[in-house]
N, C-alpha and C positions, 0 to 999 in steps of 0.2 A: 086550251092550248092554242097559241097563235103563232103563226110562222110567217116569214117573209115580211111584207110591208103591212102586215095586219096591225090594227089598233084595237085595243080593248079598253073599255071604260066601265068601272064599277062605281056606283054612287048610290046615295039615298038608302043607306043601311042595307046594302047588299051583303049577302053572306055566302062565302065560298067555304064549305066545310065538309069534312069527313069523306073526302074523295080518296080513292085507292092510290093515287099517285100525287102529283103536285096540285096544289090549289090553283095556281095560275102558272102556266108554262109558256115562256116567250122565247121564240127562236128568231132573233133578228127583228122582233116586233116591238111595239110600244104599248104600254098599259098605263091607264090613269085610274087610281083607286082613291075614292074619297068617301069618307063617312061610312066605311064598310068594314066587314070582318072577314078575315081569312083564317079559319080555325080548324084544327083537328084533322088536317089532311094527313094521308099516310106517307107522304114524302115531304116535299118542301112547301111552304106556304107560297112562295114565288120562286120560280126557277127561270133565270134568264141566261140566254147563251147567244152567241153569234151577233153581238152588238145590240142586243135587246136593251130596252130601257123601261123603267117603271117609276111612276111618281105616285107616292102614297101619302095621302093627307087625311088627318082626322080619323084614321082607321086603326084597326087592331089586327096584328098577325100573331096568332097564338096557338100553342099546343100542337104544333106540327110534329109528325113522327121524326122528321129530320130538321132542317134549318127553317127558320122563319123566312129567310130569303137566301137563295143560293145563286151566285152570279158567276158566269164565265165569259169574260170579255164583254161585260154588259154593265149597265148602270142602274142603281136604284136610288131614289131620293125619298127620304122619309120626312114628313112634316107633320108635326102635331100628332104623331102616330105612336102606337105602342107595339113593340115586338117582344113577346114575352112567352115564357114557359114552353118554348119549343125544345124538343128532345135532343137536338144537336145545337148548332150555333144559332144565335139570334140572326146574324147576317154573316154569310160566308161568301167572300168575293175572291175570285181567282182570275188569272190570265188577263191582267190588265183591266180589271173591272174598276168601277168607281162607286163608292157609297157616300151618299150625302144624308146626314142625320141632322135635322134642324127643327126649329120652331117647336121647341118643347116636346120633342119626341122622347120616348123611353124604350130602352132595350134592357129587359130585365128577366131574371128568373129562368134563363135558358140553360139547358143541361150542359152545354159546352161553353164556348166563348160568346160574349155578347156580340162582338164583331171579330171575324177572322178574315184577315187580308193576306192573300197569297199572290204576291206580285201585283198588287192592286193599290187603289187609293181610297182614302176615306176623308170626308169632311164632316166634323161633328160640331154643331153649334147650338147653344141654348138648349141642350138636351141632357138626358141622363142615361148612363149605362150602369145598371144596378143589379146586384144580386145574382149575377150569372154564376154557374157552377164551376167554370174555369176562369178564363181571363175576361176582363171587361172588354178590352180591345187588344187583338193579337195581330201583329203585322209580321209577315214572313217574306223572304225572297224578294227583297227590294221594294217592299210596299212602303207607302207613305200615308201619314195621317195628319190631319189638322183638326185640332180640337179647340174650341173656343166657347167660353161661357157655359161650359157643361160640367156635369158631375159624373165621375166614374167611381162607383162606390160599391162596397159590400160584395164584390165579386169574390168567388171562392179562391181563386189563384191571384194572378197579377191584375192590377187595375189596367195597366197597359203593358203588353208583352211585345217586344220588338226583336226580331231575329233577322239580321241583315237588312234592316228597314229603318225608317225614320218617322219621327212624329214631331209635330209642333203643338204645344199645349199652351193656350192663352186664356186667362181669366176663368180658369176652371178649378174644380175640386176633384182630387183623386184621393179617396179616403176609405178607410175601413175595409179595404180589400184583404182577402185572406192571406195573401202573400205580399209581394212587393207592390207598392203603388205603381211604379214604373220599373220594368225590367228590360234592359237593352243588352243584347248579346250579338256576337258575330258581326262586329263592325257596324252596329246600328248607330243612329244619331237621333238625339231627342233634344228639343228645345222647349223649355217651360218658361212661360212668362206670366206674371201676375196671377199665380195660381196657388192653390193649397193642396199639399200632399200630406195627408195625415192619417193616423190611426190604422195604418195598414199592418198586416199581420207579421210581416218581416221588415223589409227596408222601405223607406219612402221611395228612394230611387236606387236601383241596382244597375250598374254599368259593368258589363263583362266584355272587355275588348271593344268597347264602344265609346261614343262621345255623347256627353250630356251637357246642355247649357241651360242653366236655371237663372232667371232674372225676375226680380221683384216678386218673389214667391215665398211661400212658407212650407217648410217640411217639418211637420209637427207630430209628436206623439206616436211615431211608428214603433212597432214592437221589437224591431232590431235597430238598424241604423237609419239615420236620416238619408244619407247618400252612401252607397257602397260601390267602390270601383275596383275591379279586378282585371288582370290579364291585359295590361296596357290601356286600360280605360282612361278617358279624359273627361273630367268634369269641370264645368265653369259655373260658378255660383256667384251671382251678382245681385246685390240689394235684396238678399233673401234672409229669412229667419229659419234656422235649422234648430229646432228646440223640442225638448221633452221626449226625445226618442229613447227607447228602452235600453239601447246599447250605445253605439257611437253616434255622435252627430254626423261625422263623415268618416268612412272607413275606406282606406285605399290599400290595395294589394297589387304591387307591381303596376301602379297606375299613377295618374296625375290629376290633381284638382287645383283649380284656381278659384279662390274665394275673395270677393271684393265687396266692400260696402255692405257686409252682411252681419247677421248675428247668429252665432252658433252657441246656444245656451241650454242649460237645464237638461242636457242629455244625461242618461244614467251612467254612462262610462265616460269616454273621452269626447271632448268637442270634436276633435279630428284625430284619427289614428291611422298613420301611414306606415306600411310595412313592405318588406320584400322589394326594396328598390323603388318605392313610390316617390312621387314629387308633389309637394303641396306648396301652392303660391297663395299667400293671403295678403290682402291689402285693404285698409280702411274698414276692418271688420272687428267684431267683438266676439270673443269666446269666453263665456261666463257661465257660472253656476252648473257646470257639468260635473257629474258625480266623481270622475277621476281627474284626468288632466285636461287642461284646455286643448293642447295639441300634444300628441304622443307620436314619436317617430321611432320605428324599429327598422334599422337598416335602410333608411329613406332620407329624403331631403325636403327641406321646407324653406321658403322665402316668405318672410312676414314683414309687412311694412304698414306703418300708420294704423296699427291695430291695437286692440286691448284684449289681453288674456287675464280675466279677473274672476275672482271668487269661485274658481273651480275646486273640486273636492280633494284633489291631491296636489299636483303640480300645475303651474301655468303651462310650461313647455317641458316635455320629457323626451329624451333621446337615448336610444340604446343601439348597440350592435353597429357601430360605424355610421351612424346617421350624421347628417349635416343640416344645419339651419343657419339662415341669414335673417336677421331681424333688424328693422330700422323704424324709427319714429313710433315705437310701440310702447305699450304699458303691460307689465306682468304684475298683477297685484292681488292680494287678498286670499292667498291659498293657505290651507292648513298645513301644508308641507312646503317643499321648496318651490320657489318661483320658477327657476329653470333647473332641470336635472339632466345631466349628461353622463351617460355610461358608455365608455369607449366610443364617444361621439364628439362632434364639434359644433360650435355655435359661433357665428359672427354677428355681433349685436352692436348696432350704432344708433345714436340719437334716440335711445329708448330708456324706459324707466322700469326697474324691477323693485317693487316696494310693497311693504305691508304684508308680506307672506310670513306665515308663522314658522316655517322651517328656514332653510338657507335661502338667501336671495338667488344665488346660483351655486349649484352643487355639481362638481365634476368628479367622476370616479373612473378607474380602469383606463387610463391613458386618454381621457377626454381632453378636448382642447376648446378653450373659450377665447374669443376675440371680441373685445369690447371697445367701442369708440364713441366718445361724446355721449355717454349714457350715464344713468343714475341707478344706483342700487341702494335703496333707502328703507329704513324702518322695518326690516325683516326681523322675524322673531329670533333667529339664530345668527349665523354668520352672514355677512354680506355675500362673500364667496367662500365656499368650502371646496378645496381641491384634494382629492385622494388619488395619488399616482396619476396626476393630470397636469394640464398646463393652462395658463391664463396670459393673455396679452390685453392690456387695457390702455387706451389712449384717450385723453381728454374726458375722463370719467369722474363721477362723484359717487363714492361709496360711503354712505353716511348713516349714522344712528341705527344701525342694526343691533339685534339683541345680544350678540356675543362679540365676535371679532369682525373687523372689516373684511379681512382676507385671512383664511385659515388654510395652510398648506400641509399636507402629509405626503411625503415622498413625491413632491410635485415641483413645478416651476412656474414662475410668474414674471411677466414683464409689465411694469406699470409706468406709463408715460403721461406727463401733463395731467395728472389726475389728483383727486382729493379723496383721502380716506379719513373720516372724522366722526367724532361723537359716539363712539361705541362704549358700552359698559365694561368691556374687557380690552382687548388689544386692537390697535389699528391693523396690524398684521401678525399672525402667528404662523411660524414656519417650523415644521418638524421633519428633519431629514429632507429638506427641500432647498430650492434656490429661488431667488427673486432679483430681478433687475428693475430698479426704480429710477426714473429720470424725470426731471422737471415737474415733480409732484409734491403734494402736501399731505402729511399725515398729522392730523391735528385733533386735539381735545378728546382723545380716547381716554377712558377712565383708568385703564391699567397701562400697559406698555404701548408706546407708539409702534414698535416692532419687537416681537419676542421670537428669537431664533434658537432652535435646538438642533444641533448637528446639521446645520444648514449653511448655505452660502448666499451672501447678499452683495449686490452691486448697486450703489446709490449715487446718482449724479444730479446736480443742480436741483436739489429737492429740499423741502422743509419738513422737519419733524418737530412739532411744537405743541406745547400746552397739553400734553398727555398727562394723565393722572399719576403715573409712576415714572418709568424711565423712557427716554426717547427711543433707545435701542437697548434691548437686553439680550445677550447672547450666551449660550453655553455650547462648548465644543463646536463652534461655528466660525465662519469667516465673513468679513464684511469689507468691501472696497467702497469708500465714500469719497465723492469728488464734488466740489463746488456746491456744497449743501449747507443748510442751516439746521442745527439741532438746538432748539431754544425753549426755555421756560417750561420744561416738563416737570412733573410733580416730584420726582426724586433726583435722578441723575440724567445726564444727557445720554451717555453710553455706559452700560454695565456689561463687561465681557468676562466670562468665567469659564473654567474647565476647558483649557486648551483652545480657547477661541483666538482668532487672529483678526486684527483690525488694520486696514490700510485707509488713511484719510488724507485727502489733498484739497487745498484751497477751500476749506470748509470752516464753519463757525459752530462752536458748542458754547451756549451762553444761557445764563439766567435760571439755573436750576437751584433748588433749595439745598441739594446735597452736591455731590461731586459732578464736575463736568464729564469726566471719563473715569471709570473705575475698572481696573484689570485685576483678575484673580486667576493665577495659573494660565495666563494668556499673553498675547503679544500685540503690540501696536506699532505701526509705521506711519508717521504723520508728517505731511509735507505742506508748507505754506498755508497753515490753518491757524485759527484763533480759538482759544479756550478762555472765555472771559465771563466775569460777573456771576459765577456760580456760588451757591450758598455755603459750600464746604470746600473741598479741594478742586483745583483745576483738573489735575490728573492724579489718580491714586493707583499704584501698582503693587500687587502682592504676589510674590513668586511669579513674576512676569518679566517680559522684555519690552522696552520702549525705544523706538527710534523716532526722532523728531528733527525736521529740517525746515528752516525759514518759517518758524511758527511763532505765535505770541500766546503766552499764558498770562492773563492779566485780570486784575480786579476781582479775584475769587476770595471768598470770605475766610477760607482756611489756607492751607498751603497751595502754592502754585503747582508743584509736582511733588508727590509723596511716594517714596519707594520703600517697600518692605520685602526683603529677600528677592530683590529684582535687579534688573540690568537696564540702564538707560544710556542711549547714544544720542546726544543733542547737538545739532549743528545750526548755526545762525538763527538761534531761537531766543526770543525775548520773554523773560519771566518778570512781569512788571506789576507793582501796586497790588499784590495779593495781601490779604489781611493776616494770613499766617506766614509761614516761611516760604521763600521762593522755591527752594529745593530742600526737601526733607528726605534723607536717605538713611534707612536702618537695615543692616545686614545686606547691603546692596552694592552694586557697582555702577558708576556713572561716568560717561565721557562727554564733555561739553567743548564744542569747537565754535569759536566766534559767536558766543552767546552773550546775553545780557541778563543779569538778575538785579532788578532795581525797584526801589520804591515800596518794599514791604515794610510794615511798621515793626516787625520783629526781625529775625535773622534772614539774611539773604539765602544762605545755604547751610544746612545742618547734615553732618555725616555721623552716624552712629554705627560702629562695627561695619564700616563701609569703606569703599575705595572709589575715588573720583579723580578724573583727569580734566583739567580746565585749560583749553588751548585758545589763546587770543580771546579770552572771555572777560567780560566786565561784571563785577559785583559791586554795585554802588547805590548810595542813597537809601539803604535799608535802615529801619529804625533801631535795630539792635546789632548783633555781630554781622559782619559781612559773610564770613565762613566760620561755623562752629563745628569742630570735629572731635568726636569721642571714640576712642578705640578704632581709629580710622586711618586711612592712607589717602593723601591728596597730592596731586601733581599739577603744577601750573606751567604753561608755556605761553608767554605773552599775556596780554590782557591787563586788567587792573582790579583792585579791590579798594574802593574809595568812597568817602563821604557817608559811611555807615554810622549809625547812632551809637554804637559801642565799638568794640575792637574790630579791626579789619578782619583778622584771622584769629580764632580762638581754638586751641588744641588741648585736648585732655587724653592722655594715653594714645596719642595719634602722631602721624608724621606727615610732612609736606615737603615736596621738592618743587621749587619754583624757579623758572627761567624767564627772563625778560618780563618780569611782573612789576606792576606799579601798585603799591599799597599806600594810598594817599588820602589825606583829609578825613580819616575816620575819627569819630568823637570819643574813642577809647584808645587802646593801644593799636599800633599797627599789627603786631603779632603778640598774642598771649598763648603761652604753651605751658602746660602742666604735665609732667611725666611724658614728654613728647619729643619729637625730633623735627626740626625745620631746616631746610636748606634752600638758600636763595642764590641764583646765578644771574648776573647782569640785570639785577632788579633794583627797584627804587622803593624805599619805605619812607614816606615823607609826609609832613603836614598833618600827622595824626595828633589828636588832642592829648593822648596819653604817651606812653613810651613807644619807641619804634619797635623794640622787642621787649616782651616781658616773659621771662622764663622761670619756671619752677620745676626743679628736678627734670630738666629738659636739655636738649641739645639744639642749638641754633647756629646755623652757619650762613655766611654771605660771601659769595665770590663775585668780584667785579660788580659790586652792588653799592647803592647809596642809601644810607639811613640818615635822613636829614630833616631838620626843621619840625620834628615832632614836639608835642607839647609837654612831655615829661622827660624821662631819660631816653637817650638814644637806644641803649640796651640795658635792661634790668634783669639780672640773673640771680637766682637764689636756690638754696637747697640742692646742692650738687648738680647744678646745671653746667652746661658746657657751651661756650661761645667760640665759634671759629669764623674769622674774617680773612678773606684773601682778596687782595686787590680792591678793597672796598673802602667806603668813606662813611664815617659817623659824624655828623656835624649839625650845627644850628639848633641844638636843643636847649631849653631854658634850664635844665638840670644837667646831671652828669652825662657825658657821652656814653660811658658804660658804668653800670653799678652792679657789682658782683657781691653776692653774699653766699658763702659756702659753695662757691662755684669756680669754674675755670673759664678763662678766655684765652684764645690763641689768635693773634692777628699777624697776618703775613701780607707784606706790601700794602698795608691798609693805612687809612688816615682817620684819626679821631680829632676833629678840628672844630673850634669855635662853638662849643656847647656852653650852656650858661652856668654850669656848676663845675664839678671836677671833669677832667678829661676821662679818666677811668678811676672809679673808686672800688676798692676790693676789701671785703670783710670775710676773713676765713676762706680766702679764695686764692686761686692761682691765675696769674696773668702772664701771657707770653706775647711780646712784641717782636716780630721776626721779619727779616727780609725787606728792610726798608720801610717799615711801618712808621707812622708819624702821629704824635699826640701833641696838638698845638692849639694856641689861641683860646684858651679857656680862662674865665675870670678867677677860677680857683686853681687847684693843683692840676698839673697834667696827669699825675698818677698818685692816687691816695690809697695807701695800703694799711690795713689793720688786720694783724694776725694772718697775713697773707704772704704769698710769694710772687715775685715778678721775674720773668726772664726777658731781657731786652737784647735782641741780637740784630745788629745792622739796622737799627731803627733810631728814630729821633723823637725826643720830647722837648718841645720848644715853645717859647712865647706864650706860656700859660700865665694866668694872672697872679698866682701865688707861687708855690713851689713847683719845680718840675716834677719831683716825686716826694710825697710825704708818706713816710712809712712808720707804722707803729707795730711792734712785735711781729715784724715781717722779714722776709728774705728777698733780696734783689740780686739777680745775676744779669749783668749787662756786658755784652760782647759786641764790639764794633758799633757802639751806640753813640748817640749825641743827645746831651741834655743841656739845653741852652736857652738864654734870653728870657729868663723868668724874673719878675720883680722881687721875688724872694729867693729861696735856696734852689739850687739845682736838685740836690737830694737832701731831704730832711728825714733823719732816722731817729726813731725812739724805740729802744729795746729791739733793734732790728739789725739785720745783716745785709751788707751790700758787697757784691763781688763784681768789680768792673774790670773788664779786659778790653784793651784797645778801644776804649770809650772816651769820648770828649764830654766834659762838663764845663761849659763855657758860656760867658756872656750873661750869666744870671745876675740880677741886681741885689741879691742877697748873697749867701755863701754858696760856693760850689757844692760842698757837702757839709751838712750839719748833722752830727751824730750825737745822740744823748741816750742816757738810761741804758747803759750796757749794750749799746749798739756796736756792731763790728762792720768796718769797711775794709775792703780789699781792692787794691788797684793793681792791675797788671797792664803794662804798656798803655796806660791811659793818660789822659790829659785833663787837668782842671785849670782852666785859664780864663782870664778876663772876666771873672765874676766880680761884682761891685764890692762885696765884702770879703770875708775870709775865703780862701780857696777851700779849706777844710776846717770845720769847727767840731771839736770833739768834747763832749761833756759826759764823763763817766763812761767812756766808750773806747774803742780801739780802731786803729787804722794800720793796715799793712799795704804799702805801695811798692810795687816792683816794676822797674823799667818805665816809670810813669813820670809825668811832669805836672807840677803845680806852679803855675806861672801867670803873672800879670793880673792877679786878682786885686780887688780894690782895698783890702785891709791887710791883715796878716795872711801869709800864704797858708799856714796851718796853725790853728789855735786849739790847744788841748787842755782841758781841765779834768783832773782826776781820771785821766785817760791813759791809753797806751798806744804808741804809734811805732811802726816799723817802716823805714824807707830803705828799699834795696834798689840800688842803681837807678835812683830816681832824682828828680830835680825840683827844687823849690826856689823860684826866682821871680824878680821884677815885681815885688809887691811894695806898696807905699808904706807899709808898716813892717813888722817883723816877718822874716821868712817862716820861722817856727816860734810859737809862743806856747810855753808849757806852764801849767799851774797844777801842782800836785800830780803830775803826770810822768810817764816814762816814755822816752823816745829812743829808738834804735835806728841809726842811719848806717847803712852799709853800702859803700861804693856810690854814695849819693852826693848831690851838690845842693848847697843852699847859697844862692848867688844873687847879687844885684837887687836885693830887697832894700828899700829905703829906710827901714828901721833896722833892728838887729837881725843878724842872720838866724841865730837861735837864742831865744830868751826863755830861761827856765826859772820859775818861781814856785814858792810854796811847797818845797820839798820834792820838786820834780827831779827826775834822773834822766840824763841823756847819754846814750852810748853812740859814738860815732866811730866807724872804722872804714878806712880806705875811702874817706869822704872828703868833700871840699866845701869850705864855707868862705865865700869870696865875694868882694865887691858890694857888700851890704852897706847901707848908709850910716849905720852906727856900729856898735860892737859886733864882731862876728859871732861871738858867743857871750851871752850875758846870763850869769847865774845869780839868783837871789834865793838864799835858803834852799839851795838845790845842789845837785851833783852832776858832774859831767865826766865822761870817760871817752877820751879821744885816742883812737889807735890808728896809726898810719893815716892820719887825717891832716888836711891842709886848711889853716885858717889864714887867709891872705887878703890884703888890700881892702879891708873893710873900712868904713868911714870914721871910726873912732879907735878904741882899743881893739886888739884882736880878740881877747877874752877878758871879761870882767866878771870877777866872782865876789859876791858879797854874802858873808855868812854861809858859804857854800864849800863844796869839795870838788876839786878839779884833779883829773888824772890825764896826763898826756903820755903816750907811749908809742913804741914801734914806729919810729920815724915820722911822727907827727910834726907839723911845721906851723909856726905862727909868725907871719912875716908881712912886711909891706904896709903897715898901718900908720896913719898920721899921729897916732898917740902910742901909748905903751903897747907892747906885744901882749902882756898879761897884767891885769890889775887884780890884786887880791885884797879884799877888805874883810877882816875878821874871818878869813877863810883858810883852807889848807889846800896845798897843791902838791902833786907829785909829778915831776916831769922826768921821764926816762926815755933815753934813746930818741930824743926829739930835738927840734931846731927852732930857736927863737931868734929871728934876725930881721935886719933892714926895717925895723920899726922906727919911726922918727923920734920917739921919746925913749923911755927906758925899755929894756927888753922885758924885765919883770919887775913890777912895783908891788911891794907888799906892805900892808899897814895892819898891825895887830893880827898878823896871819902867820901861818907856818908853811914853809916851802921845802920840798925835798927834790934835789936835782941829781939824776943818776945818768951817766953816760950821755949827756945832752950837750948841745952847743948853743951859746947865747952870744950872737956876734952882730957887728955892724949896725947896731941900733943907734938912734940919734942921741939918746941920753945914756944913762948908765946901763950896763948889762943887767945889774940887779940894783933895785932901789928899795931899801928896807927901812921901815919905821915901826918900831915896837913889834918886830916880827922875828921869827927864828928861821934859820936856813940850814939845811943839811945838803952838802954838795959832795958828790962822789963821781970821779972819773969824768968830769965835765970839762968843756972848753968855754972860757969866757973871753 
């Protein structure tokens, strides 16, 4: 016992032992112990108080009943000494004491702590604290310890225990302790540098509400966690290895850990597990080979940068219960399950790589949220990203070569920007009841669909979907809005939309697919300013669908440009060009095209089958076959053109068309071909087609204010009960007939058929109506050619045709207010036909006005046959009835009849260079008519003809007024006056004048009879310059008549007989 300023020195194998109290008790004194033993005392080996100090070197302090050394406000320094097997603490320091353990000292086997500090300090260097039955070093109440180059091992409890205290551990080993290597609680602080913490019974380091800093150290093979932080603990791990621990490498509960430049590997559970609002910050570190997850967050946060999470037993990063992680510049790779797993949590990942995980690259469930930027998700065994009721935002990322889909969404949402999704064995993206917004991205070379969407919603902008094995986009019951994007060279179709899907596409390209560019089934598409080109089948195919297109191009596709089946299409300002099939193919569908172009197809431009289509200001041109082919269909045109197609411009079968302001031009077949159809044109042009302008079979064709001109065949060809209606229209410039009708009907109102190369109109078994100022003119053949047909001509003109005006065989003509003029042959030429002309002019023809043969019948009412170059009327085996009509100024006979019958009622035959009437074997009846001023005979009858004239006048003709040759004439109340020879000359004929007839004023005889008979009753023969009646070999009977004032004899008879009764001579 030493007190005050005492000094004690023990040396040279001194032994202090088995004392009833302390071996060495110092109260404010100093002791030096060297090479000695302090053993088996009943209290403490050394007890220091009151500022005492002891220096122990090369000595042993052992087996005390209490502490090896107990200090209160004192100091002990152990050098090369051993403190062991004491029944309490090896060293117990309190009240500001200081303990120095150095120079290979050992504190071991003590019944309690190796060193217990209570408000004191310890410095341990190059020493060992081993095998104590509680803690190796225990600091309490603000104590501090510095441990350097030492070993704290195999203590029964903690290697280092800190309570409200601090410790610095450098270059040391803390291992194989029964509980924690280091345990710090109650706001303690511990710094570990260049040390090993291993094989401890629980945690390598346990921080409870405390701070731990580990640098350049190893935390290995502890029986629980490498580092465990609870209750707002903070751990800093730098340049360390945390490995081989039996549970977590790092465990945080309501705590924070910073891990930098470290390895956390081969721990049995998670590399790091953060729960209960903890925070983990990782930089430049490796988490690998851990039995479960590289990092696992439960309701916690993590910031991970420049690190690698590789080859862990389950996930690289796992988050649950609202956790948040931020990752940058890192790698997540080689896990048997998902690289990143998020459960109701979020992760922000930038400049990182998630690759070669056997499950999903990133897996989000239960409203998880993932934010990816400039990162890679590559070569994972399942999906690159799997979202289940979760969300994804990816910017500048690459999702490539994962084992299933690039991104798979279930009831989730995704935003993909400036990213690449490529090289997956299934789909680039698979959406199920989900949504995705894709901008400025690429979805390439996936083996199945680029995007597969089921009951989902897509928005795609400025992106590329290309070279995928099946379709670029496949949708069922989904919507897609695509803008400024390219969908090209996918393995089947560009877009396949089915089961009530809806597509909106703007300023995009769909190109280079072996099948359709776009296929719609029970779906809809609204496409604006886009191109669908160079696909291997159809540009766009729609089945039971709706299509709206505006300012688009559909071009260069191998099959049809647009193919509709039971669908509806509304196209505006769209071009359908150079497709190898039909431009538009419509079956059981409805289409409306406004300001569109269908051009350059090698087959039909547009085909309608059981369909309806409206074409407004639309061009169908330069297609290889028909411009428009319609079967059982309805089409309407307003403006536009159908031109330069390889076959017919428009072909209809059981179809109808209504066209306004349409041009049908330059087609290499007919302008219009119609079978069992109806076509109406208004203010339109059908011109320059290689075939007919119209070709109709059992059809109706009408044109109003339209032009059918310069086609290569007939202007209009109609057959098999077809009907043609023209109003205010023109048919001109064709090499064949203007209209050719077979078993058909044509009605022309205020229309012109002009300058065609054959007949103006030819009709076989047909009906023609020319009405309201229509005109047929300037044809090289006949204006109107009728065969077994009928024609009605009202207020119309047939003029200046190259043969006859009308040539009719077995036909009927009705003309009212018509003009037939200026033909090189006959105005009307009838064979076995009937013509009924009322208020009609037949004039200026260079043949006959009317030529009728073979039982033809002509009827004139108030009509004019004038100035024709040959006969006005020529009858051969035919009949004529003229009432109130005029046959005047024709170039031969006025009327010539052979074996015919004619009736003139109140009509005039005048001013002809030959006979007015020439009869041969014919019968003529004139009632109230005039035959005047003809330069031949007024009436000449030959070959058994018969003429009946009543109340008529034959005057001023150049030769005999009436000349009979082997014929008969009966004149009743008729005047034969001032003709140029005899009034009447009869040779071998029969003449009967009665009822006040008069023969007067002739330069020769009034009547000459040669071998004839005449009966003149109640008539007057006067003022003739020769004989009144001259008879030679004839017989004359005069009753109640007057023969007076003639220049010769009243009667001159030679070899004739005369019977006179009640006459005046």
